[in-house]
Each structure stands twice: as structure tokens, then as C-alpha cells.
N, C-alpha and C positions, 0 to 999 in steps of 0.2 A: 436798467435797461439792457446794459451789456451782459450781465449775469443771465438775463432772460433769454438773450439770444444764442448764448455759448451752445446750450444743447441742440437747437435745430441747425446751427451752422456745422456742428460735429457730425449730426446724422446726414447733412448734405454732402460732406465732404466723403463720409463713407459709402455713400451711394455714388458719387462720382469715381471712387478709386475701385473699379471692378477688374483690373487686369495685372493685379501682383503677381509676378512670376516666382516670386520669393517663396510665398504661401499659397499660392492658387485660391487667393482671397478668403482664406480661412481664418486669418489674422494669427495664426502660430505657424512656427516651425518647430523642427526636431531639435531637441534638448542639445546644447553643445557638448554634455558629457554623455551624450547617448552610448558612444562606444564603450565606455566604463560600466555602463548599467543595462546595457541591451540583454533582454531575457530572452531565452531560445524556449521553443516549444509553446503550445497553445493552453495548457493546462493552469498556470499561474494566474490567479486572480490577485495577488499581492506579492511582493517580492521586496526584502528588506533593501537590497540594492537599488532599486528604483524608488522605493518610498523614502529613503534617506537622501535623495538627492536634493540639495538646497535649490537648484536652479529650476527644476520642474515638479518636485515633490510628489512624485508617483504618476505623474500624467505623461512623462515623456516628450513634452513640448513647451515651449516658452513663446512670449509674445513676438510676435513678427517686428522687426525694428522698422519696417518700411511702412506699416499699416498703422492707422489710428487706434488707441487702446480700445478694448472693448471689453465687456463683462460675459462670461460664459458661465452660467449658472451650473451646468454640469460638470464642468472642469474644475470650478470651485470645490463643488460638493465631492469630486473624486480625491481633491488635495485634502480635505478635511477627513476623509475615509481613510486615507494612506497615513496621516498622521496619527489618527486614533488607533489603527492597526499596527503601527510600528511601536506605539507607546504599550501597546498590550503584550509586547515581548520583554519590557523592561525587566519584571519579575523573574523570567526565565534567565535572561542574560546575568542577572545578580547572582543567580546559584552559581554560575560558573565563573563569576567575576570578571567578564569581558564581553564585549559585543559579539553576537554569533550571527551566522547567516540563516535566514528564514525565507520561507516560501509558503503560500496556502493555495491550495486548489479546491475543487468542489467537495472532494471527500477526504483530503488529508492537509495536515499543516506538519511541515516537514523543516527541521533544524539540521544543518550540516557543517561540521567543522573540519570536513575533508579537504585539505589544500589542493591535491591532484589526484586524479585518477588516471589509470593507465587505459583509457577507452575513450574513442571519438565522443567529443562532446563535455568530457568532465576534466579537460586540461587545466581548469581553473575551478577555484572553490565555488565561484558563481556558476560555472557551466555545470558542474557536478551537482549542485543542489536542484537546478532544473531537470537535469537528465534523470534524477531520482524521483523527483515528483512526477515526471512523466510516466516513468516505470511503474509507480504506486497506481497511477489513475488507469493505466492499461490493464493492470492486474484486477482492479476493482470491478472493470467492465467484464473481464473475462469470469471472474467468480460469481458476479450478479447474474450472468447469462447462465451459468451452469447450475445456480441455485433457483433460478427464475425468480429472483428478487428484484423489486422495483426501487426506484431512487427513495421513496418515502418509507420504505421498510428498514433501512439502517437508522439508529438511534442517535448517531453523532459521528463527528469527525474523528479519524485516528490521528494521533500525534506521533511522528516517527524522529528519532534522534540518532544520528550517526556521527561517530566519535574517532579520531585519530589517535587519541591517548588513553592509555587504559585507566588513568586517574580520573578523567572525565567520566569515563563510562561507570566507574564505581559511584562517584559523586551523584550522576544524573540517574542512574538506575535506582538509588536508595530514594532519591527525592520524587522521581516522576513515576516510577514504576512500583514503588513501596516495597522493593526487595533487592538486597545487594548482589551484585553480578559483577564479574569482571570482564564477562565475554558477551551474553545477549541476555536480555530480561524483556518480559512484558508484562503489562496489565491488560486483563480483558473484561469485556462487558458492555457496560453502555458509554463509557469514555475510554476507548483503547488508547494504550501508549506502547511503544516499541522503541527499546535503546539498545543499540549494536556498538560494539568496539571493533574497529577495523583491524585486527590483530593479524599481522602478516605472517606470523608464525603458525597460525591456524588456518586462517582466510588468506591463502597464499597469493592469490590473484583477484583482481576487481570482480570478476564473474562469480566468485566464491561469495563475495559480499553482497552481490546482488541476490544469489540464491538463499543465503541467510535471511534476507529481507523477504524473498517471496515466501519462504517456509513460515515465517513470524506473521507475515500479513494475512496467510490463509485462516491462521488460528484467529486472529482478532476480528477480522471481518465475520467469521462464522459465529465468534461470539457474539458480536454486535447485532447482527442482522434479526429482524423481529422482535426480540425480547430482552437482549443484553444477556442472555444466560450463556455461559461456556459449557458445551456439551462434555467437555472433558473430564468435569469432576461429576458428571451424573449418570455414570456407568455407559458412556456412548463415547469413550476414547478411540474407537476404531474409527468413528467419522471424523472426528476432531485431527486425529494424526493420519488418517488414511488421506483425507483432502489434502492436506500440506504436501505430503508425499507426491500425490499426483501432479501437483505444479512442479515440483522439483524435477521429477523424471520427465515431464512433456517439455519442460523448458531447458532442461540441463542434462537430461540423459544420465543422471546419476542423484543419489541422495547422500547428502552429508549430516543430516540432523536428524534427531529425535529427542522428545523432551521427556526425560526421567526423573528429573528433580525439578522443585519449584523454580530454580533459577535457571532452568532451560540450558543446562550445561550441554554442550554440542559433542557428540561422541563419532567415531568412525563407525558407519555399519556398511553393509556390503555395497559396494560402489557397483556402478553399471547397471543394466536393465535388471529387474526383479523377476522378469517373467520365468526364465529357466528354473529360478530358486522354488518358485511357487508351482510351478507344473510338474516339476521332480517329484515335490511333497505329494502333489494331489495324485500322480501317476503311482507313487510307492504306497498309497494309503497312510501317509504320516502327516497329512495336513491336520493342524489342529482343528477341532469342532468350532464351528462357527459361533456358537452361544458362549463357548469358553473364552473366545477374544472379545466378541462383542459386549460382554458383560464386564468389562474392565474400565476403570478410569485411564486417563492419558498416562499419569504416572506410573501405573501399575502394568503397563505393556511391555512386554520383553522386546530384545531387538528382533527375534523372531516373529512374535506376534504383529509387528510393524510391516513386515512383508504382505502379511495377509489382510492386515487393515487396509493397506493400498490398494490391495486386489479387489477388495469387496466395494471399495469406492469406485475404482477403474471400472469394475464392473456394470455398476448402477450408472454411470456417465455414458458408457458406450452401449449398452443394450437397452436401458431404460432412462435416458437422458431427462425426461420430463418428472421423473420421480425422485430423484435425489434430493431435491429442494422440499417438497412435501413430506419426504420422511424425515429430513433432518428437522423441519419444523416441529415435526409431531414429536420426535425424541427430545428437542429442546424443551417442549411443552410437558415433559415426562411422561408421556405415554408410554406404556409397556412396547418393547419392541416387537413382540408377536402381534400385538394389536396394529402398530405402524406397518408393518409389512403386510398384513391382511388387508388392511384398508386401502393401501396404495399399489399394491403389487398382486393381490389375491393369493399370496402365499404364506404358508406358515414357515417359521425359522428352518425347519427341515428341508421343506421344499425350496426355500432360497438357496440352501447350502447345495443341495443336489444339482440346481441349475446353475449355480456359480462354477461348481466342478466341471459339468458338462462344457460349459463355455470356456473355462481354461483349457480343458484338454483339447478343445477344437480350435483354440485362439492362439495360446501363449507358445512361443517357441522354446526347444529344449535347449539349444546351444547359442545359436547367434541372436545378439539383441537385435530387437525390431526397432526401426526408427519410423516415429511417427511425426 
């Protein structure tokens, strides 16, 4: 009889207690360890700091000490999801031999071993983890808009690894991107992966690490969207490198990268605006033919080819903003360039080159860099 009355009494008590100021009658209060694992930014769906908390197990809350216990199926389910998500990283941690910091958003899974970054929000490893996840998601939105790609057009999430030690980069690049590299490496296609060593002898400042990631993300997202095909090895390197340089120049007003070998070694190329270089060549009649550049793979492009590859994509984005995506999709489907241009621009390659040159003469500066 006592057991039979226990549940009704508990329910009656819960109904009577409706003014708990500690939890506002939710039954839960903030986790006492909240300051240790509070996540910055809206993008993270899971975070290893939060998921590993023994008190709240990924929920950020604990039971209110002033209220009767209650079951919350949604909260319990979230805890189970957090445990399972965290367990899914055990194999990754095993490769490096220690627990790492992980976060996951709508389009990226990020692992960061960077202890401190000289930028607001990156003062701790946890803060830097979320800062870079936010940056990844922001770039995803920008690239998707420029390509006219929808959420369902991407075949999978991109894995990103950021390292503070060269030995970790060498081990991780070989394991996760299937190629050895002491600087940067990536695996493109249906399940993209990027691994970058924050080598301060080359990437001198945090902004240069950010720029390196932007460049590689552009490659990986372009390879992943629609079909998982990398255009850089099907004679569309101008599109592959051109798009990556567009975001470097728009966001950082300089270029530091181009991919000329499989391991994506980074080299110094002409810094600052590339507009004067391109316009000077066009005015002097020394610009390479469009088909000569557009028929190469990414690894075949010379440093000079990169200037023009960037300009072709810049032209499409600024003059025909709705056409870049359809042209990219056609080239990734191995449609001949002349057919893709005719279908989506109504131009032959030679007409495209003429229009582009006219636009360069009318738009690019000869001396002073344009700030956009």
C-alpha cells in the first residue's frame, strides 16, 4: 500500500512546488563545472570538453538540489548521444596516443591540439577549438552561396586536424590523409580530411594559420560537393586553385599558398593584390591563353598560371555570380570546357577570354591594390 502511494505523493509534491527560484521550476541548474567546459559560438553540436564532464555528460545541467527528482527523456537521450560521440573519437586519440580536443558542427569534425592562439577567443585550447569550428562553418556558408550549392549537395562532413607539433602532423597526415607531410596535407572527395601543422617558422601568425585552412577548405569543399570528384586532376586545376585563391585574397588580401605537389607544400608566391599583375600582362599582350591554363591539372599549374586561374574565377564570381556553380558542376561531371561555357554562358572559350580581358582592363588597377 505504501509503495502504491509513493508515486502519487511524489507527483502531488511536484505540483505543489512551482516557485523554485534556483531552477525556475525546470528541475535542473547549470553544471557546477560550467566555467571549465562552457562552449563559445553556436556551431558546435558536440564538444569533447562538455561531453566528458562527469557531472552533466554533455547537457550542461545537473539536477536541482531543491526540487524532487524527475526523469527527462530528452536529457537522458542527449547524455547517451554524448557518450557515444565521445567514444567515437577513441580510435583517433589512439593514433596520437593521448586524449585530444574535438568538436563537431553541421559540416565539420574538428580536432585541435593548439594550446593557445594569439587571437580573441583562442586564448585556451578549448576556445581555439570553437573559434576554428565557427570559421569553418562561416566559410562553408560563403562557398555554398558562391556555388549555389544546397545542404544536400554535399556528400559528407570534412574532418580537420590542427597540430602544434611537427611529429603529430607527420603521423596524422599519413594516417588520416594517406600521405606524409610535415606542413599541410589533405584528402579530397567524398570524405575530405585536412591536416595542418601550425609551424610558426612558416605560418608566422595566427592569421596565416587561418589563411592556410581557408585555402585547403576551399579545395576540399569543392571536391566534395555534388559528386565527390576533385576537379584538380581532371584538367580543371584553374577552377580548383582559382577558387582557393579567391578566398585568400578576399579575406586576407594576400596569397601564401599554391599546391604543386601531392603533399601540398606551401611556397611563397607574389603577395598582395594580384590585380596589377594580371592587368599588366593583359595590357602588354603577355597573358597566357585561357585554354592553355584551363587545360591543366592543379599540380601542373605554374606560379604564374595561378594568377590567371584566380582571375578567371574572380571574373565569374563578380560578373556571372550565378554561373560559377553550374560551370563547376559540369566540369566535375567531365563535360568538355567548351560545352560547359556554351551551355551556361553562351560563349566559346575564345569569347570567354575576350570578355574576361575586356573586364580586366576596365576593372583591375595597375598599381594600387583594391580593397574589397
